[in-house]
MIBASE-962428 format. One record per residue (C-alpha): x, z, y. Coordinates in steps of 0.25 Angstrom, whole numbers, plus 5000, padded with zeros to 4 digits. Layout:
N
XZY;...
***
This chain:
972
493348224964;494048114973;493548094987;492847964990;493347865000;493147925014;493147835026;493347905040;491847905041;491048015048;491848125042;493048095050;492448025062;491648155064;492948225068;492948125080;491548135083;490948245091;489548305089;488648365099;487948445089;488448495076;487348485065;487748585054;486948575042;486448705037;487148745025;486248775013;486548895005;486948975017;485849065019;486449135032;486249055045;487549115049;488349035041;487748905046;487848955060;489348975057;489548835052;488848775064;489848865073;490948815065;490648665067;490148685081;491448755086;492348655080;491548525080;491048435092;489948485101;489148435112;490148415124;489948345137;490448205137;491748175144;492248045150;492347915142;493747895135;494647785139;494747725125;494047725112;495047735100;493947705090;493247585096;492647495086;493747395089;494847495085;494147535073;494047395068;495447355071;496147485066;495147535056;494447415051;493447465040;493747615044;492547695039;491547735050;490047775048;488947725057;489047835067;490547825069;490447675071;489447695082;490447785089;491547685088;491247635102;491247765108;492347825117;493147935111;492448035120;491147995115;491647995101;492148135101;490848195108;489848105102;488448155097;488848135082;488748245072;489948305067;490148285052;490948395045;491448345032;491248475024;489748485028;488748405021;487248405024;486948475012;487748605011;486948675000;488048664991;489248695000;489948825003;488748925002;488849024990;487649004982;487349144976;486349094967;487449014960;488149144956;486849204950;487349174936;488549254938;487649374942;486749354930;487849334920;489249334925;489949334911;489249204908;489849124919;490649004915;491448954927;491248804926;491448704938;489948704940;489848854939;490948864950;490148774959;488848854957;489648984959;490248944972;489048874978;489848744979;489148614975;489848514967;489648414977;490648304976;491548264987;490748134988;489448214991;490248295001;490548175008;489248105006;489148085022;490448005022;490247855024;490947755014;491547645021;492247515015;493747495014;494547455027;495147315026;496547295023;496847235036;496347355043;497147445034;498447365037;498147375052;497947525051;499247545043;499947465053;499447545065;499847675058;501247615054;501547585069;501347735072;502347775062;503347685068;502947715083;502347825091;500947865096;500947875111;499447875115;498247955110;497647815107;498847785097;498747915091;497247905088;497447765083;498447805073;497647925068;496347845067;497147725060;497747825050;496347885047;495747745045;496847705036;496647835028;495247785024;495847665016;496647755007;495647754995;495747604993;496947555001;498347564994;499047515006;498447625015;498747735004;500247685003;500447685018;499847815021;500547885009;501847825013;501747865028;501148005026;502448065033;502347975044;500848005046;501148155046;502248135056;501348055066;500148155064;501148275067;501648205079;500248175084;499848325083;501148375089;500848285102;499448355103;499448465113;499248605107;498448665118;497548545122;496648445115;496548315123;496548205112;495948185098;497248155091;497248285084;495848255079;496248115074;497448185067;496548275060;495548165056;496748075051;497248185042;495848215037;495648065033;496948065025;496648195018;495348135013;496148025007;497048125000;498248105010;498548245016;499448245028;499548395029;499948435015;501148405006;502448415015;503048495026;502748395037;501248385033;501148535033;501748535047;500748435051;499648525046;500148645053;500248565066;498848505066;498248635063;499048705074;498648585084;497148615082;497148765080;497948805091;497248725102;496648805113;495248855111;494148765115;493848835128;495348815132;495348665128;494048645137;494748715148;496048625146;495148505147;494548555160;495948565166;496548445159;495348345156;495748245146;494648145149;494548095135;493948205127;493148325128;494048435123;493048525117;492448415109;493848355105;494248495100;493048515091;493248375085;494748395083;494548525077;493448465068;494448355064;495448465060;494448545052;494048415044;495548385042;495648515035;494448495027;494948365022;496148435016;495248515007;494248415003;495048384990;495948514988;495748554973;496948644973;496748704987;498148674991;497648605004;496748725007;498048815006;498748725015;497648725025;497548875025;499048895027;498948815039;497648885045;498149025041;498849055054;497749005062;496649075055;497449205059;497749155073;497549265084;496849155093;495349145091;495148995093;496348965083;495749055073;494348995074;494948855072;495648895060;494548965054;493548855057;494548755050;494648835038;493148865037;492948715036;494048695026;493448795017;492148735018;492648605015;493448655003;492348734998;491448614998;492448514991;493248614982;493648564969;494748654964;495848624954;496948704948;497948744953;497448794966;498548814977;497748894986;498449034985;497949104998;496549134995;496649274998;497349255011;496249145015;495049235011;495649355019;495949265031;494549205032;493949345029;494649395041;494249285050;492749315046;492949445054;493649375066;493249415080;492949275084;491549245079;491849095076;493049125068;492249225059;491149125057;492149015053;492849105044;491549145037;491249005035;492648985029;492549115021;491249065014;491848935010;493149015005;492249094996;491848974989;493248914988;493649044982;492549044972;492948904968;494448934968;494249054959;493348984949;494448874948;495648964945;494949074937;495249054922;494349094911;494949234909;494549264923;493149214923;492549354922;493349394934;492849274942;491349294937;491449434942;492049394955;490949294957;489849394954;490449494964;490449374974;489049344972;488549494972;489349514986;488749384992;487349424988;487549554996;488049485009;487449375017;488449265021;488549315035;488849465030;489849415020;490749335030;490549435041;491049555033;492549545028;492449645018;491349565011;492249445011;493249525004;492249574994;491949434990;493249374989;493949494983;493349454969;494049314970;495449344975;496549374965;497649474967;498549384975;497349334984;496949484986;498349504991;498249385001;496949435006;497449575009;498649525016;497949435024;496949535028;498049635032;498649525041;497249525048;497549665052;498649615061;497549545070;497549645081;496849545091;495649545082;495249685077;494049625069;495049555061;495749685058;494449745054;494049625045;495449645038;495249795036;493849765029;494349645021;495549725016;494849855012;493749775005;494749684997;495549794993;494349884989;493749774981;494949704974;495449844969;496749824961;496849674961;497949674972;499349634972;500549654981;499949784986;501349834992;501249715001;499849745005;500249885008;501449845016;500549755025;499449865026;500549965031;501049865041;499749835047;499249985048;500049995061;499249885068;497849925064;497149995075;495749995070;495450125063;494450055054;495449955049;496550055048;495650135039;495350015030;496749975029;497150115025;495950115015;496549985009;497850065006;496950175000;496250074991;497650024986;498250154984;497050214977;497150104966;498150154955;498650014954;499150014968;499350164971;500850164968;501050034975;500450074988;501050214988;502450154985;502250054997;501750165007;502950245003;503950135008;503650165022;504550245032;504350395033;503750465040;502550365039;502050305052;500750345057;500050225050;500550255036;500350395038;498950365041;498850285029;499350395020;498450495027;497150425026;497150365012;495650345008;495650364993;494550394983;494650534978;495050494963;496250414969;496850524978;497550594967;498150474961;498650424975;499250554978;499850574964;500550434965;501150464979;501650604973;502250534961;503050444971;503650564976;503850634963;504650524957;505650534967;505950674963;506450624949;507650564956;509050624956;509250714968;510550654972;509950524975;509350494988;507850534989;506850414987;506150364999;504850374992;504950524991;505050535006;503950435008;503050494997;503150635003;502750585017;501650515011;501150635004;501250715018;500350605024;499350615013;499250765014;499050755029;497950645028;497350735017;496550615011;497050644997;496650794998;496050804984;497250744978;498250834986;497550954980;497550904966;499050864967;499450984975;500451034964;501150904962;501150874977;501751014980;502851014970;503250864973;503350894988;504151024985;505150944976;505250834987;505650944997;506750994988;507250844987;507150825002;507950955006;509150905014;508850765014;508650665026;508050525026;509550475024;509450535010;508250455006;508250315000;507550245011;507150105007;507950005016;507249955028;506250055028;506650115041;507149985048;506950005063;506550145061;507350275064;507150395055;507050525061;508050635056;506950735055;506350645044;506750705031;506250695017;506050855018;505150845030;504250755023;504150845010;503950975018;502850915027;502150855014;502250995007;501651065019;500550965020;500250975006;500051125007;499151115019;498251005013;498051085000;497651205008;498851285004;498951345018;499351485014;500551425006;500951345018;500951465027;501751545017;502751435017;502751435033;502951585034;504051595024;504851475029;504451405016;504651265021;506051295026;506351355012;505851225005;506751145014;508051225011;508951175000;509351314995;507951384998;507051264993;506551344981;506251464989;505251384997;504751324984;504551464979;503851514992;502851404991;502651424976;502351574979;501451544991;500651444982;500551544971;500151654980;499051574988;498551474979;498751514964;497951394959;498851294965;500051364961;499651364946;499351204948;500751194953;501351274942;500651194931;501151064938;502551114938;502651144923;502950994920;503750964932;504851074931;505750984923;505450854930;506250784942;507650814947;508250954950;507550974963;506250934957;506451034946;506951154955;505751144965;504751134953;505451254946;505451334959;503951324961;503651334947;504351464945;503651534957;502351494951;502651574938;502251694945;500851644943;500051714932;499751584926;501251564923;501051644910;500151534905;501251424906;501851394892;503151454890;503751314889;503451294904;503851434909;504851514901;505451394894;505651324907;506251444913;507251464902;507651314904;507951344919;508751474915;509751374908;509751274920;511051244926;510351254940;510351404944;509051384952;508351354939;508851484933;508351554945;507051494944;506951524929;507251674932;506251674943;505151614934;505551714923;505351834933;503951784936;503551754921;504151894916;503051964923;502151914912;502352004900;501951894890;503051804895;504151904894;504451884879;504751734882;505651774894;506451874885;506951754877;507651714890;508451844891;509751784887;509651674898;509251774908;510451874905;511351754906;510851734920;511351874924;512751814925;512351704935;512951704949;511651674956;511151814960;509651764960;509751724946;510451854942;509351944949;508251864943;508851884929;508952034931;507552044936;507051974923;507952064914;507352184921;505952134916;506452114902;507452224900;506452314893;506252214882;507752174880;508352204866;509652294866;510552164864;510052104877;510052234884;511552254881;511852114885;511152124898;511752254901;513152194899;512852084909;512252184919;513452264919;514252144924;513252144936;513552284940;514652234949;513952114955;514152094970;512652054971;511952184974;510652134968;511252094956;512052224953;510852304957;509852234948;510852224937;510952384937;509452394937;509352304925;510552384918;509752514920;508452444915;509252404903;509752544900;508352594901;507852494891;508952514881;508352584869;508852724865;509352674852;510152564859;510752654870;512052674862;512352524862;512352514877;513052654880;514352584884;513652484893;512952604900;514152684901;514952574907;513952554917;513952694923;515252674932;514752544938;513452604941;514052724948;514952624956;513752544960;512952664964;514052694974;514052554980;514552544994;513652434997;512552495006;511552385002;511752414987;511752564989;510352564996;508952584990;508652514977;510052464974;510652604974;509452664967;509652554956;511052614954;510552754953;509452724943;510452644935;511452754935;510352854931;509952764919;511352754915;511652904915;510252924908;510652824897;512052884895;511553034893;511853024878;513152954879;514553004878;515352984890;516852974889;517553084898;518352984906;517052904909;516353024913;517453064922;517352934930;515852944931;515953094935;516753054947;515852934951;514553024950;515153134958;515353034969;513852994969;513453134971;513753114986;512952984986;511852974998;510852924987;510153054982;509752994969;511152944966;511653084968;510653134958;510953034948;512453054950;512353204948;511553184935;512653084930;513753184933;513053284925;512853184914;514353144915;514853284914;513953314902;514453194895;515853214899;515853354893;515653304879;516553364869;517353244866;517753234881;519253254883;519253264898;518453344908;517653294919;518353314932;517653414942;
***
């Protein structure tokens, strides 16, 4: 609805007229006396008050003659006309009542939220149709027209053409000249104000002003620049504000639309906000008395004019672009560290919001895109340490709630009406619980109310602004309010946030400056809320892992003190673990991913904090194996072998003692201690297990030691690890597979190993027997050694005999020895063909330089002879006879170590078995002669048992050699 003609009238004259007592009408609809009291404080602090009269001024710039000559039919009400003959001093400090343009005598339909108007939502929210009338009812705003709002304004007749010409001419002279004295400045400004009143009906005035806007802006800019920043001795500022307001009411905005206008807006805002406090201004007046004005009274009238100027900008602001501009200008002052600057900015915005909420008539598109920032800033100010600031902010917040409701009702389309209805209902229910005073004095309640109306982008603005409030070290109460606002908003908004990485970045940066324990706890709990929601878990973890390791004390505290509900603990720890596991799939020749090191350090901090204890126990098998694999990957690496993101350590020096391996070892130790594996930990300590794990060649020995310790002391956990490893054995790179296989093989000693399907045990070990890596062959044979103890598994293992026999030819001693041990267990079940092939292979090992190899090969050969059936002895006769000479030679081995104990006894037993086997064989005379000489030498051997066997052999050789077909006699 277009605004009616507005003369200067009482609205603008009031800015120049002081009041001895401000009569603030009690606002109907506001049940709490507190809000009315706050309103009175708002007006009293920044309006004229009773001030002792000062000396008479020397000139009256607004005498009746001046008004007649320069303003002609300039509109005045009867009160203003009566003051025309007063001096400037009396005019400023007169007994007239201040008239604030946004207050009407009947305030029942203004900004107070009428909960009764929301009753239909409560009764039947689904039936609500959001028409224009419903919007007014819902928000408690009346449909009072702008004409009714300004009913107290007087309507004056038009100014004569002659007076218009005189005003234009006087203004034109200023454009072409300079303003020297205060009188000239005030004359120019009041002429421009008077001329603005003719705009609705005078085309000449309209043409003149529109064509000289640049000149007007330039002159106003110059006038403000000439005013001192640290004192107030003239009313020029006040007149500038009044002039701008008058033009704004006529839809001529001198503060919007171009860079020079924006600069003027910034300049005049700074000129009033940065003035010293009232107390300082009064002291300055005592030191340097101006003689013309009472400084305190002049300040209050100037500030009131500034406030009215801002209000004039939003009276007709259907797209909220003017509000957006005003907020951008006031934003830095609302966050000022100086109390009096913050109070002035807050009071100004409170009046702007009140005026806007009264005369709001929104149309699409809306250009105010900073609602979240605005709400957060005003909410922070509600908790300000300065009582006046908090009260002003509470007034503004109440009006802002109504603006928000109207705004959301305007932009919501039909598809979102159910969401809006739910938000309205939630708003109503919360407001019914809290009184107005409680509502605006508790930041978390403000967050509860506004959360329902903020979209995802506005929620992001709210959070970021609240986090900025944490930097206010001078006012701890602001930090406290920020913490409450943040935790409440995140808790209520659930999963409607965007740009979570940016939020996490600011939180991590702010942790170092928060000293209040309660606020630190709230900020960390905010991170806990984000990380516990599946939508954000990976995002938050990913961001936290992008910080330098080892973590500083602030991030370490965050990891250690995460407060997460029990159902979410396993999910969070699992996602963190997965970050590390994914790194183990990368090729081993590439640099280690930085995420792997950071995740390992994060796991260590989580274990130390022990807040996720239940999840740690539940995921113990996965955690243990992943950390052991990380140890394997980290052996021999330094941080230079890690793909550290560029710029991560800018300005920081990394200690050479910091290595990926140290993080993995400390995390593994912490895991064992936090899961009560104290005995396993002690076994590792006593047997230098950690040193073994860190070694490149002995890593698997450390793995085996830990596996055996777990199997011995905690059989149940060992079983869980074994079942976990079944699907993991063929995943990841070689180091991943080797560590998993080493642990798995040791667990095959468990009785439950027999329950594993053969595809996961025997078949898998068979695959490893054919693996190109000798370590896998060794592990396969070790596993078969454990499984062969189970009788029901021997049949499956027998099918692997060809593979095992082939391993007797391996150069690796450990592999050969394990193969012989397995064959010793199976030799009694071998068929004749397999025995023959094995004995041939063993015969080649009799001359092996590795003492254990040829000792065990002889033992296996003897066992093979014993296992040959009587009917098959003829088939192996030649092999047995061929083995006699080597056996005798080895029995006289000059190596003391070989000749001692069991090794020598093994040769004796083998020789005896051979002679017993050949008792029915026919021995050629030449071979008997050679054996006779060797056996005769053994008669003098210091080993008694060997002498006995040698004598028995001599007797047998003589008997065999005396056969009728022998053509030579035995010597001696």
